[in-house]
mmJSON file of the N, C-alpha and C atoms, coordinates in Angstrom:
{"data_MODEL":{"atom_site":{
"group_PDB":["ATOM","ATOM","ATOM","ATOM","ATOM","ATOM","ATOM","ATOM","ATOM","ATOM","ATOM","ATOM","ATOM","ATOM","ATOM","ATOM","ATOM","ATOM","ATOM","ATOM","ATOM","ATOM","ATOM","ATOM","ATOM","ATOM","ATOM","ATOM","ATOM","ATOM","ATOM","ATOM","ATOM","ATOM","ATOM","ATOM","ATOM","ATOM","ATOM","ATOM","ATOM","ATOM","ATOM","ATOM","ATOM","ATOM","ATOM","ATOM","ATOM","ATOM","ATOM","ATOM","ATOM","ATOM","ATOM","ATOM","ATOM","ATOM","ATOM","ATOM","ATOM","ATOM","ATOM","ATOM","ATOM","ATOM","ATOM","ATOM","ATOM","ATOM","ATOM","ATOM","ATOM","ATOM","ATOM","ATOM","ATOM","ATOM","ATOM","ATOM","ATOM","ATOM","ATOM","ATOM","ATOM","ATOM","ATOM","ATOM","ATOM","ATOM","ATOM","ATOM","ATOM","ATOM","ATOM","ATOM","ATOM","ATOM","ATOM","ATOM","ATOM","ATOM","ATOM","ATOM","ATOM","ATOM","ATOM","ATOM","ATOM","ATOM","ATOM","ATOM","ATOM","ATOM","ATOM","ATOM","ATOM","ATOM","ATOM","ATOM","ATOM","ATOM","ATOM","ATOM","ATOM","ATOM","ATOM","ATOM","ATOM","ATOM","ATOM","ATOM","ATOM","ATOM","ATOM","ATOM","ATOM","ATOM","ATOM","ATOM","ATOM","ATOM","ATOM","ATOM","ATOM","ATOM","ATOM","ATOM","ATOM","ATOM","ATOM","ATOM","ATOM","ATOM","ATOM","ATOM","ATOM","ATOM","ATOM","ATOM","ATOM","ATOM","ATOM","ATOM","ATOM","ATOM","ATOM","ATOM","ATOM","ATOM","ATOM","ATOM","ATOM","ATOM","ATOM","ATOM","ATOM","ATOM","ATOM","ATOM","ATOM","ATOM","ATOM","ATOM","ATOM","ATOM","ATOM","ATOM","ATOM","ATOM","ATOM","ATOM","ATOM","ATOM","ATOM","ATOM","ATOM","ATOM","ATOM","ATOM","ATOM","ATOM","ATOM","ATOM","ATOM","ATOM","ATOM","ATOM","ATOM","ATOM","ATOM","ATOM","ATOM","ATOM","ATOM","ATOM","ATOM","ATOM","ATOM","ATOM","ATOM","ATOM","ATOM","ATOM","ATOM"],
"id":[1,2,3,4,5,6,7,8,9,10,11,12,13,14,15,16,17,18,19,20,21,22,23,24,25,26,27,28,29,30,31,32,33,34,35,36,37,38,39,40,41,42,43,44,45,46,47,48,49,50,51,52,53,54,55,56,57,58,59,60,61,62,63,64,65,66,67,68,69,70,71,72,73,74,75,76,77,78,79,80,81,82,83,84,85,86,87,88,89,90,91,92,93,94,95,96,97,98,99,100,101,102,103,104,105,106,107,108,109,110,111,112,113,114,115,116,117,118,119,120,121,122,123,124,125,126,127,128,129,130,131,132,133,134,135,136,137,138,139,140,141,142,143,144,145,146,147,148,149,150,151,152,153,154,155,156,157,158,159,160,161,162,163,164,165,166,167,168,169,170,171,172,173,174,175,176,177,178,179,180,181,182,183,184,185,186,187,188,189,190,191,192,193,194,195,196,197,198,199,200,201,202,203,204,205,206,207,208,209,210,211,212,213,214,215,216,217,218,219,220,221,222,223,224,225],
"type_symbol":["N","C","C","N","C","C","N","C","C","N","C","C","N","C","C","N","C","C","N","C","C","N","C","C","N","C","C","N","C","C","N","C","C","N","C","C","N","C","C","N","C","C","N","C","C","N","C","C","N","C","C","N","C","C","N","C","C","N","C","C","N","C","C","N","C","C","N","C","C","N","C","C","N","C","C","N","C","C","N","C","C","N","C","C","N","C","C","N","C","C","N","C","C","N","C","C","N","C","C","N","C","C","N","C","C","N","C","C","N","C","C","N","C","C","N","C","C","N","C","C","N","C","C","N","C","C","N","C","C","N","C","C","N","C","C","N","C","C","N","C","C","N","C","C","N","C","C","N","C","C","N","C","C","N","C","C","N","C","C","N","C","C","N","C","C","N","C","C","N","C","C","N","C","C","N","C","C","N","C","C","N","C","C","N","C","C","N","C","C","N","C","C","N","C","C","N","C","C","N","C","C","N","C","C","N","C","C","N","C","C","N","C","C","N","C","C","N","C","C","N","C","C","N","C","C"],
"label_atom_id":["N","CA","C","N","CA","C","N","CA","C","N","CA","C","N","CA","C","N","CA","C","N","CA","C","N","CA","C","N","CA","C","N","CA","C","N","CA","C","N","CA","C","N","CA","C","N","CA","C","N","CA","C","N","CA","C","N","CA","C","N","CA","C","N","CA","C","N","CA","C","N","CA","C","N","CA","C","N","CA","C","N","CA","C","N","CA","C","N","CA","C","N","CA","C","N","CA","C","N","CA","C","N","CA","C","N","CA","C","N","CA","C","N","CA","C","N","CA","C","N","CA","C","N","CA","C","N","CA","C","N","CA","C","N","CA","C","N","CA","C","N","CA","C","N","CA","C","N","CA","C","N","CA","C","N","CA","C","N","CA","C","N","CA","C","N","CA","C","N","CA","C","N","CA","C","N","CA","C","N","CA","C","N","CA","C","N","CA","C","N","CA","C","N","CA","C","N","CA","C","N","CA","C","N","CA","C","N","CA","C","N","CA","C","N","CA","C","N","CA","C","N","CA","C","N","CA","C","N","CA","C","N","CA","C","N","CA","C","N","CA","C","N","CA","C","N","CA","C","N","CA","C","N","CA","C","N","CA","C","N","CA","C"],
"label_alt_id":[null,null,null,null,null,null,null,null,null,null,null,null,null,null,null,null,null,null,null,null,null,null,null,null,null,null,null,null,null,null,null,null,null,null,null,null,null,null,null,null,null,null,null,null,null,null,null,null,null,null,null,null,null,null,null,null,null,null,null,null,null,null,null,null,null,null,null,null,null,null,null,null,null,null,null,null,null,null,null,null,null,null,null,null,null,null,null,null,null,null,null,null,null,null,null,null,null,null,null,null,null,null,null,null,null,null,null,null,null,null,null,null,null,null,null,null,null,null,null,null,null,null,null,null,null,null,null,null,null,null,null,null,null,null,null,null,null,null,null,null,null,null,null,null,null,null,null,null,null,null,null,null,null,null,null,null,null,null,null,null,null,null,null,null,null,null,null,null,null,null,null,null,null,null,null,null,null,null,null,null,null,null,null,null,null,null,null,null,null,null,null,null,null,null,null,null,null,null,null,null,null,null,null,null,null,null,null,null,null,null,null,null,null,null,null,null,null,null,null,null,null,null,null,null,null],
"label_comp_id":["MET","MET","MET","ASN","ASN","ASN","LYS","LYS","LYS","TYR","TYR","TYR","ILE","ILE","ILE","TYR","TYR","TYR","ILE","ILE","ILE","ASP","ASP","ASP","PRO","PRO","PRO","GLU","GLU","GLU","ILE","ILE","ILE","CYS","CYS","CYS","HIS","HIS","HIS","GLY","GLY","GLY","GLN","GLN","GLN","ALA","ALA","ALA","CYS","CYS","CYS","VAL","VAL","VAL","LYS","LYS","LYS","GLY","GLY","GLY","THR","THR","THR","ARG","ARG","ARG","ILE","ILE","ILE","PRO","PRO","PRO","VAL","VAL","VAL","HIS","HIS","HIS","GLN","GLN","GLN","ILE","ILE","ILE","ILE","ILE","ILE","HIS","HIS","HIS","MET","MET","MET","LEU","LEU","LEU","ALA","ALA","ALA","SER","SER","SER","GLY","GLY","GLY","ASP","ASP","ASP","LYS","LYS","LYS","ALA","ALA","ALA","GLU","GLU","GLU","GLU","GLU","GLU","ILE","ILE","ILE","ILE","ILE","ILE","LYS","LYS","LYS","ASP","ASP","ASP","TYR","TYR","TYR","PRO","PRO","PRO","THR","THR","THR","LEU","LEU","LEU","LYS","LYS","LYS","ILE","ILE","ILE","GLU","GLU","GLU","ASP","ASP","ASP","ILE","ILE","ILE","ASN","ASN","ASN","ALA","ALA","ALA","CYS","CYS","CYS","LEU","LEU","LEU","GLU","GLU","GLU","TYR","TYR","TYR","ALA","ALA","ALA","ALA","ALA","ALA","SER","SER","SER","LEU","LEU","LEU","ALA","ALA","ALA","GLU","GLU","GLU","GLU","GLU","GLU","GLN","GLN","GLN","LEU","LEU","LEU","THR","THR","THR","PRO","PRO","PRO","ILE","ILE","ILE","GLU","GLU","GLU","VAL","VAL","VAL","ILE","ILE","ILE","GLY","GLY","GLY"],
"label_asym_id":["A","A","A","A","A","A","A","A","A","A","A","A","A","A","A","A","A","A","A","A","A","A","A","A","A","A","A","A","A","A","A","A","A","A","A","A","A","A","A","A","A","A","A","A","A","A","A","A","A","A","A","A","A","A","A","A","A","A","A","A","A","A","A","A","A","A","A","A","A","A","A","A","A","A","A","A","A","A","A","A","A","A","A","A","A","A","A","A","A","A","A","A","A","A","A","A","A","A","A","A","A","A","A","A","A","A","A","A","A","A","A","A","A","A","A","A","A","A","A","A","A","A","A","A","A","A","A","A","A","A","A","A","A","A","A","A","A","A","A","A","A","A","A","A","A","A","A","A","A","A","A","A","A","A","A","A","A","A","A","A","A","A","A","A","A","A","A","A","A","A","A","A","A","A","A","A","A","A","A","A","A","A","A","A","A","A","A","A","A","A","A","A","A","A","A","A","A","A","A","A","A","A","A","A","A","A","A","A","A","A","A","A","A","A","A","A","A","A","A","A","A","A","A","A","A"],
"label_entity_id":["1","1","1","1","1","1","1","1","1","1","1","1","1","1","1","1","1","1","1","1","1","1","1","1","1","1","1","1","1","1","1","1","1","1","1","1","1","1","1","1","1","1","1","1","1","1","1","1","1","1","1","1","1","1","1","1","1","1","1","1","1","1","1","1","1","1","1","1","1","1","1","1","1","1","1","1","1","1","1","1","1","1","1","1","1","1","1","1","1","1","1","1","1","1","1","1","1","1","1","1","1","1","1","1","1","1","1","1","1","1","1","1","1","1","1","1","1","1","1","1","1","1","1","1","1","1","1","1","1","1","1","1","1","1","1","1","1","1","1","1","1","1","1","1","1","1","1","1","1","1","1","1","1","1","1","1","1","1","1","1","1","1","1","1","1","1","1","1","1","1","1","1","1","1","1","1","1","1","1","1","1","1","1","1","1","1","1","1","1","1","1","1","1","1","1","1","1","1","1","1","1","1","1","1","1","1","1","1","1","1","1","1","1","1","1","1","1","1","1","1","1","1","1","1","1"],
"label_seq_id":[1,1,1,2,2,2,3,3,3,4,4,4,5,5,5,6,6,6,7,7,7,8,8,8,9,9,9,10,10,10,11,11,11,12,12,12,13,13,13,14,14,14,15,15,15,16,16,16,17,17,17,18,18,18,19,19,19,20,20,20,21,21,21,22,22,22,23,23,23,24,24,24,25,25,25,26,26,26,27,27,27,28,28,28,29,29,29,30,30,30,31,31,31,32,32,32,33,33,33,34,34,34,35,35,35,36,36,36,37,37,37,38,38,38,39,39,39,40,40,40,41,41,41,42,42,42,43,43,43,44,44,44,45,45,45,46,46,46,47,47,47,48,48,48,49,49,49,50,50,50,51,51,51,52,52,52,53,53,53,54,54,54,55,55,55,56,56,56,57,57,57,58,58,58,59,59,59,60,60,60,61,61,61,62,62,62,63,63,63,64,64,64,65,65,65,66,66,66,67,67,67,68,68,68,69,69,69,70,70,70,71,71,71,72,72,72,73,73,73,74,74,74,75,75,75],
"pdbx_PDB_ins_code":[null,null,null,null,null,null,null,null,null,null,null,null,null,null,null,null,null,null,null,null,null,null,null,null,null,null,null,null,null,null,null,null,null,null,null,null,null,null,null,null,null,null,null,null,null,null,null,null,null,null,null,null,null,null,null,null,null,null,null,null,null,null,null,null,null,null,null,null,null,null,null,null,null,null,null,null,null,null,null,null,null,null,null,null,null,null,null,null,null,null,null,null,null,null,null,null,null,null,null,null,null,null,null,null,null,null,null,null,null,null,null,null,null,null,null,null,null,null,null,null,null,null,null,null,null,null,null,null,null,null,null,null,null,null,null,null,null,null,null,null,null,null,null,null,null,null,null,null,null,null,null,null,null,null,null,null,null,null,null,null,null,null,null,null,null,null,null,null,null,null,null,null,null,null,null,null,null,null,null,null,null,null,null,null,null,null,null,null,null,null,null,null,null,null,null,null,null,null,null,null,null,null,null,null,null,null,null,null,null,null,null,null,null,null,null,null,null,null,null,null,null,null,null,null,null],
"Cartn_x":[105.473,106.144,106.826,106.07,106.689,105.809,106.036,105.354,103.821,103.357,101.991,101.286,101.959,101.364,101.853,100.921,101.332,100.637,101.201,100.596,100.586,99.416,99.283,98.383,98.843,98.102,96.706,96.6,95.353,94.379,94.806,93.921,93.731,92.409,92.066,92.818,92.946,93.427,94.861,95.625,96.984,97.2,96.11,96.298,96.956,97.759,98.401,97.219,97.375,96.386,97.049,96.27,96.766,96.933,98.032,98.309,97.281,96.808,95.785,94.435,94.227,92.877,92.763,91.622,91.437,91.144,91.615,91.38,92.545,92.214,93.189,93.827,95.069,95.683,95.092,94.694,94.123,92.771,92.098,90.774,91.069,92.076,92.467,92.924,93.771,94.295,93.144,92.217,91.036,90.229,90.036,89.305,90.02,91.35,92.127,92.047,92.165,92.049,90.73,89.725,88.336,88.071,89.046,88.93,88.59,88.441,88.231,89.455,89.273,90.344,90.686,91.935,92.406,91.517,91.127,90.308,88.913,88.398,87.122,87.237,88.355,88.632,88.781,89.452,89.639,88.334,87.431,86.132,85.27,85.466,84.767,85.326,86.665,87.401,88.204,87.52,88.176,89.378,89.599,90.784,92.039,91.828,93.027,93.535,94.812,95.538,96.123,96.48,97.084,98.318,99.101,100.31,99.966,98.822,98.392,98.164,97.478,97.109,98.351,99.278,100.597,101.391,101.32,102.0,101.38,100.119,99.432,99.913,100.006,100.503,102.019,102.799,104.164,104.268,103.414,103.475,103.009,102.0,101.603,102.633,103.323,104.447,105.521,105.867,106.944,106.56,105.28,104.872,104.964,104.686,104.544,105.963,107.046,108.378,108.667,109.108,109.463,110.828,110.864,112.067,112.529,113.648,114.078,114.64,114.118,114.644,115.244,116.459,117.167,116.446,116.219,115.562,116.638,116.701,117.638,117.172,118.075,117.714,118.204,117.278,117.587,117.647,118.687,118.701,119.475],
"Cartn_y":[-87.749,-86.502,-85.861,-85.657,-85.12,-85.549,-84.974,-85.392,-85.168,-84.165,-83.788,-84.064,-84.123,-84.29,-85.627,-86.292,-87.531,-87.602,-88.407,-88.716,-90.225,-90.738,-92.162,-92.311,-93.045,-93.172,-93.869,-94.577,-95.363,-94.543,-93.361,-92.518,-91.131,-90.732,-89.403,-89.252,-90.315,-90.292,-89.68,-89.913,-89.482,-88.051,-87.31,-85.915,-85.822,-84.832,-84.556,-84.334,-85.029,-85.053,-84.757,-84.369,-84.275,-85.69,-85.983,-87.323,-87.749,-88.979,-89.508,-89.154,-88.413,-87.948,-88.236,-87.934,-87.923,-86.477,-85.535,-84.183,-83.684,-83.286,-82.836,-81.444,-81.333,-80.032,-78.944,-79.11,-78.046,-77.582,-78.455,-77.998,-77.064,-77.33,-76.346,-75.098,-75.127,-73.897,-73.048,-73.686,-72.959,-72.291,-73.015,-72.467,-71.224,-71.341,-70.188,-68.985,-69.36,-68.26,-67.572,-68.332,-67.763,-66.918,-66.885,-66.048,-66.785,-68.139,-68.906,-68.823,-68.73,-68.683,-70.1,-70.32,-71.696,-72.266,-71.479,-71.904,-72.391,-71.766,-72.209,-73.491,-73.685,-74.927,-76.038,-75.868,-76.852,-77.207,-76.24,-76.462,-77.409,-77.099,-77.963,-79.331,-79.414,-80.629,-80.946,-81.456,-81.554,-82.493,-83.24,-84.166,-83.295,-82.088,-81.26,-80.525,-80.232,-79.355,-78.251,-77.17,-75.981,-76.325,-77.341,-77.806,-78.326,-78.997,-79.577,-78.436,-77.421,-76.291,-75.57,-75.297,-74.725,-75.578,-76.854,-77.754,-77.67,-77.494,-77.237,-75.952,-74.951,-73.643,-73.793,-74.538,-74.761,-75.538,-76.558,-77.439,-76.621,-75.809,-74.896,-73.948,-73.336,-72.405,-73.031,-74.257,-75.001,-75.253,-75.473,-75.721,-74.398,-73.284,-72.029,-71.338,-71.9,-71.283,-71.277,-70.051,-69.925,-70.506,-71.225,-71.796,-70.917,-70.345,-69.53,-70.445,-70.191,-70.894,-69.879,-70.047,-69.129,-69.028,-67.8,-67.663,-67.163,-67.898,-67.566,-66.365,-65.351,-64.163,-64.276,-64.199,-64.244,-62.939,-62.687,-61.429,-60.373],
"Cartn_z":[-51.164,-51.603,-50.361,-49.381,-48.099,-46.91,-45.783,-44.576,-44.671,-45.408,-45.471,-46.774,-47.902,-49.174,-49.824,-50.485,-51.151,-52.527,-53.401,-54.725,-54.865,-55.111,-55.338,-56.493,-57.532,-58.767,-58.524,-57.434,-57.127,-56.322,-55.871,-55.106,-55.786,-55.914,-56.517,-57.886,-58.704,-59.989,-60.005,-58.922,-58.906,-58.577,-58.233,-57.809,-56.388,-56.195,-54.94,-53.856,-52.771,-51.699,-50.35,-49.397,-48.05,-47.509,-46.965,-46.527,-45.435,-45.574,-44.663,-44.947,-46.083,-46.576,-48.084,-48.581,-50.052,-50.471,-49.721,-50.02,-50.953,-52.178,-53.066,-52.674,-52.868,-52.621,-53.347,-54.653,-55.433,-54.768,-54.088,-53.441,-52.332,-51.561,-50.47,-51.039,-52.057,-52.657,-53.292,-53.894,-54.479,-53.323,-52.248,-51.063,-50.475,-50.335,-49.829,-50.845,-52.162,-53.137,-53.227,-52.821,-52.836,-51.548,-50.66,-49.471,-48.189,-48.297,-47.044,-46.238,-44.929,-43.919,-43.553,-43.075,-42.74,-41.638,-40.663,-39.653,-40.143,-41.156,-41.711,-42.443,-43.19,-43.875,-42.855,-41.831,-40.785,-40.174,-39.975,-39.472,-40.393,-41.754,-42.764,-42.94,-42.7,-42.845,-41.52,-40.463,-39.229,-39.127,-40.149,-40.215,-40.576,-41.047,-41.448,-40.215,-40.346,-39.317,-40.12,-39.351,-40.027,-40.763,-40.318,-40.982,-42.365,-42.449,-43.79,-44.718,-44.333,-45.116,-45.568,-44.633,-44.956,-45.985,-45.777,-46.747,-48.141,-48.241,-49.543,-50.194,-49.453,-49.936,-50.433,-49.605,-49.977,-51.259,-51.4,-52.586,-53.831,-53.659,-54.853,-55.178,-54.179,-54.427,-55.195,-54.866,-55.552,-56.925,-57.274,-58.694,-59.458,-58.774,-59.454,-59.655,-59.084,-59.26,-60.771,-61.124,-62.559,-62.882,-64.027,-64.487,-65.761,-65.683,-66.898,-67.934,-69.18,-70.289,-71.277,-71.619,-72.505,-73.823,-74.301,-75.632,-76.638,-77.79,-78.754,-79.45,-79.616,-80.342,-81.749,-82.689,-84.155,-84.786,-85.523,-86.284,-85.675],
"occupancy":[1.0,1.0,1.0,1.0,1.0,1.0,1.0,1.0,1.0,1.0,1.0,1.0,1.0,1.0,1.0,1.0,1.0,1.0,1.0,1.0,1.0,1.0,1.0,1.0,1.0,1.0,1.0,1.0,1.0,1.0,1.0,1.0,1.0,1.0,1.0,1.0,1.0,1.0,1.0,1.0,1.0,1.0,1.0,1.0,1.0,1.0,1.0,1.0,1.0,1.0,1.0,1.0,1.0,1.0,1.0,1.0,1.0,1.0,1.0,1.0,1.0,1.0,1.0,1.0,1.0,1.0,1.0,1.0,1.0,1.0,1.0,1.0,1.0,1.0,1.0,1.0,1.0,1.0,1.0,1.0,1.0,1.0,1.0,1.0,1.0,1.0,1.0,1.0,1.0,1.0,1.0,1.0,1.0,1.0,1.0,1.0,1.0,1.0,1.0,1.0,1.0,1.0,1.0,1.0,1.0,1.0,1.0,1.0,1.0,1.0,1.0,1.0,1.0,1.0,1.0,1.0,1.0,1.0,1.0,1.0,1.0,1.0,1.0,1.0,1.0,1.0,1.0,1.0,1.0,1.0,1.0,1.0,1.0,1.0,1.0,1.0,1.0,1.0,1.0,1.0,1.0,1.0,1.0,1.0,1.0,1.0,1.0,1.0,1.0,1.0,1.0,1.0,1.0,1.0,1.0,1.0,1.0,1.0,1.0,1.0,1.0,1.0,1.0,1.0,1.0,1.0,1.0,1.0,1.0,1.0,1.0,1.0,1.0,1.0,1.0,1.0,1.0,1.0,1.0,1.0,1.0,1.0,1.0,1.0,1.0,1.0,1.0,1.0,1.0,1.0,1.0,1.0,1.0,1.0,1.0,1.0,1.0,1.0,1.0,1.0,1.0,1.0,1.0,1.0,1.0,1.0,1.0,1.0,1.0,1.0,1.0,1.0,1.0,1.0,1.0,1.0,1.0,1.0,1.0,1.0,1.0,1.0,1.0,1.0,1.0],
"B_iso_or_equiv":[0.0,0.0,0.0,0.0,0.0,0.0,0.0,0.0,0.0,0.0,0.0,0.0,0.0,0.0,0.0,0.0,0.0,0.0,0.0,0.0,0.0,0.0,0.0,0.0,0.0,0.0,0.0,0.0,0.0,0.0,0.0,0.0,0.0,0.0,0.0,0.0,0.0,0.0,0.0,0.0,0.0,0.0,0.0,0.0,0.0,0.0,0.0,0.0,0.0,0.0,0.0,0.0,0.0,0.0,0.0,0.0,0.0,0.0,0.0,0.0,0.0,0.0,0.0,0.0,0.0,0.0,0.0,0.0,0.0,0.0,0.0,0.0,0.0,0.0,0.0,0.0,0.0,0.0,0.0,0.0,0.0,0.0,0.0,0.0,0.0,0.0,0.0,0.0,0.0,0.0,0.0,0.0,0.0,0.0,0.0,0.0,0.0,0.0,0.0,0.0,0.0,0.0,0.0,0.0,0.0,0.0,0.0,0.0,0.0,0.0,0.0,0.0,0.0,0.0,0.0,0.0,0.0,0.0,0.0,0.0,0.0,0.0,0.0,0.0,0.0,0.0,0.0,0.0,0.0,0.0,0.0,0.0,0.0,0.0,0.0,0.0,0.0,0.0,0.0,0.0,0.0,0.0,0.0,0.0,0.0,0.0,0.0,0.0,0.0,0.0,0.0,0.0,0.0,0.0,0.0,0.0,0.0,0.0,0.0,0.0,0.0,0.0,0.0,0.0,0.0,0.0,0.0,0.0,0.0,0.0,0.0,0.0,0.0,0.0,0.0,0.0,0.0,0.0,0.0,0.0,0.0,0.0,0.0,0.0,0.0,0.0,0.0,0.0,0.0,0.0,0.0,0.0,0.0,0.0,0.0,0.0,0.0,0.0,0.0,0.0,0.0,0.0,0.0,0.0,0.0,0.0,0.0,0.0,0.0,0.0,0.0,0.0,0.0,0.0,0.0,0.0,0.0,0.0,0.0,0.0,0.0,0.0,0.0,0.0,0.0],
"pdbx_formal_charge":[null,null,null,null,null,null,null,null,null,null,null,null,null,null,null,null,null,null,null,null,null,null,null,null,null,null,null,null,null,null,null,null,null,null,null,null,null,null,null,null,null,null,null,null,null,null,null,null,null,null,null,null,null,null,null,null,null,null,null,null,null,null,null,null,null,null,null,null,null,null,null,null,null,null,null,null,null,null,null,null,null,null,null,null,null,null,null,null,null,null,null,null,null,null,null,null,null,null,null,null,null,null,null,null,null,null,null,null,null,null,null,null,null,null,null,null,null,null,null,null,null,null,null,null,null,null,null,null,null,null,null,null,null,null,null,null,null,null,null,null,null,null,null,null,null,null,null,null,null,null,null,null,null,null,null,null,null,null,null,null,null,null,null,null,null,null,null,null,null,null,null,null,null,null,null,null,null,null,null,null,null,null,null,null,null,null,null,null,null,null,null,null,null,null,null,null,null,null,null,null,null,null,null,null,null,null,null,null,null,null,null,null,null,null,null,null,null,null,null,null,null,null,null,null,null],
"auth_seq_id":[1,1,1,2,2,2,3,3,3,4,4,4,5,5,5,6,6,6,7,7,7,8,8,8,9,9,9,10,10,10,11,11,11,12,12,12,13,13,13,14,14,14,15,15,15,16,16,16,17,17,17,18,18,18,19,19,19,20,20,20,21,21,21,22,22,22,23,23,23,24,24,24,25,25,25,26,26,26,27,27,27,28,28,28,29,29,29,30,30,30,31,31,31,32,32,32,33,33,33,34,34,34,35,35,35,36,36,36,37,37,37,38,38,38,39,39,39,40,40,40,41,41,41,42,42,42,43,43,43,44,44,44,45,45,45,46,46,46,47,47,47,48,48,48,49,49,49,50,50,50,51,51,51,52,52,52,53,53,53,54,54,54,55,55,55,56,56,56,57,57,57,58,58,58,59,59,59,60,60,60,61,61,61,62,62,62,63,63,63,64,64,64,65,65,65,66,66,66,67,67,67,68,68,68,69,69,69,70,70,70,71,71,71,72,72,72,73,73,73,74,74,74,75,75,75],
"auth_comp_id":["MET","MET","MET","ASN","ASN","ASN","LYS","LYS","LYS","TYR","TYR","TYR","ILE","ILE","ILE","TYR","TYR","TYR","ILE","ILE","ILE","ASP","ASP","ASP","PRO","PRO","PRO","GLU","GLU","GLU","ILE","ILE","ILE","CYS","CYS","CYS","HIS","HIS","HIS","GLY","GLY","GLY","GLN","GLN","GLN","ALA","ALA","ALA","CYS","CYS","CYS","VAL","VAL","VAL","LYS","LYS","LYS","GLY","GLY","GLY","THR","THR","THR","ARG","ARG","ARG","ILE","ILE","ILE","PRO","PRO","PRO","VAL","VAL","VAL","HIS","HIS","HIS","GLN","GLN","GLN","ILE","ILE","ILE","ILE","ILE","ILE","HIS","HIS","HIS","MET","MET","MET","LEU","LEU","LEU","ALA","ALA","ALA","SER","SER","SER","GLY","GLY","GLY","ASP","ASP","ASP","LYS","LYS","LYS","ALA","ALA","ALA","GLU","GLU","GLU","GLU","GLU","GLU","ILE","ILE","ILE","ILE","ILE","ILE","LYS","LYS","LYS","ASP","ASP","ASP","TYR","TYR","TYR","PRO","PRO","PRO","THR","THR","THR","LEU","LEU","LEU","LYS","LYS","LYS","ILE","ILE","ILE","GLU","GLU","GLU","ASP","ASP","ASP","ILE","ILE","ILE","ASN","ASN","ASN","ALA","ALA","ALA","CYS","CYS","CYS","LEU","LEU","LEU","GLU","GLU","GLU","TYR","TYR","TYR","ALA","ALA","ALA","ALA","ALA","ALA","SER","SER","SER","LEU","LEU","LEU","ALA","ALA","ALA","GLU","GLU","GLU","GLU","GLU","GLU","GLN","GLN","GLN","LEU","LEU","LEU","THR","THR","THR","PRO","PRO","PRO","ILE","ILE","ILE","GLU","GLU","GLU","VAL","VAL","VAL","ILE","ILE","ILE","GLY","GLY","GLY"],
"auth_asym_id":["A","A","A","A","A","A","A","A","A","A","A","A","A","A","A","A","A","A","A","A","A","A","A","A","A","A","A","A","A","A","A","A","A","A","A","A","A","A","A","A","A","A","A","A","A","A","A","A","A","A","A","A","A","A","A","A","A","A","A","A","A","A","A","A","A","A","A","A","A","A","A","A","A","A","A","A","A","A","A","A","A","A","A","A","A","A","A","A","A","A","A","A","A","A","A","A","A","A","A","A","A","A","A","A","A","A","A","A","A","A","A","A","A","A","A","A","A","A","A","A","A","A","A","A","A","A","A","A","A","A","A","A","A","A","A","A","A","A","A","A","A","A","A","A","A","A","A","A","A","A","A","A","A","A","A","A","A","A","A","A","A","A","A","A","A","A","A","A","A","A","A","A","A","A","A","A","A","A","A","A","A","A","A","A","A","A","A","A","A","A","A","A","A","A","A","A","A","A","A","A","A","A","A","A","A","A","A","A","A","A","A","A","A","A","A","A","A","A","A","A","A","A","A","A","A"],
"auth_atom_id":["N","CA","C","N","CA","C","N","CA","C","N","CA","C","N","CA","C","N","CA","C","N","CA","C","N","CA","C","N","CA","C","N","CA","C","N","CA","C","N","CA","C","N","CA","C","N","CA","C","N","CA","C","N","CA","C","N","CA","C","N","CA","C","N","CA","C","N","CA","C","N","CA","C","N","CA","C","N","CA","C","N","CA","C","N","CA","C","N","CA","C","N","CA","C","N","CA","C","N","CA","C","N","CA","C","N","CA","C","N","CA","C","N","CA","C","N","CA","C","N","CA","C","N","CA","C","N","CA","C","N","CA","C","N","CA","C","N","CA","C","N","CA","C","N","CA","C","N","CA","C","N","CA","C","N","CA","C","N","CA","C","N","CA","C","N","CA","C","N","CA","C","N","CA","C","N","CA","C","N","CA","C","N","CA","C","N","CA","C","N","CA","C","N","CA","C","N","CA","C","N","CA","C","N","CA","C","N","CA","C","N","CA","C","N","CA","C","N","CA","C","N","CA","C","N","CA","C","N","CA","C","N","CA","C","N","CA","C","N","CA","C","N","CA","C","N","CA","C","N","CA","C","N","CA","C","N","CA","C","N","CA","C"],
"pdbx_PDB_model_num":[1,1,1,1,1,1,1,1,1,1,1,1,1,1,1,1,1,1,1,1,1,1,1,1,1,1,1,1,1,1,1,1,1,1,1,1,1,1,1,1,1,1,1,1,1,1,1,1,1,1,1,1,1,1,1,1,1,1,1,1,1,1,1,1,1,1,1,1,1,1,1,1,1,1,1,1,1,1,1,1,1,1,1,1,1,1,1,1,1,1,1,1,1,1,1,1,1,1,1,1,1,1,1,1,1,1,1,1,1,1,1,1,1,1,1,1,1,1,1,1,1,1,1,1,1,1,1,1,1,1,1,1,1,1,1,1,1,1,1,1,1,1,1,1,1,1,1,1,1,1,1,1,1,1,1,1,1,1,1,1,1,1,1,1,1,1,1,1,1,1,1,1,1,1,1,1,1,1,1,1,1,1,1,1,1,1,1,1,1,1,1,1,1,1,1,1,1,1,1,1,1,1,1,1,1,1,1,1,1,1,1,1,1,1,1,1,1,1,1,1,1,1,1,1,1]
}}}
């Protein structure tokens, strides 16, 4: 997908993961949403770097972008 995130159907059931790990992006996002600090996550997962965590946030943000769909008004 990009320099930090990848999707491989053979790894973690095709979930987006941090490249070079089997750590799913959603796991990092959940940890951040629960109030964990990036430094704490890196301490728990020493293979991660701050760039990996930022890439997870960027990936999640891209998925959350709203796409406007025109609604037909009847009547």
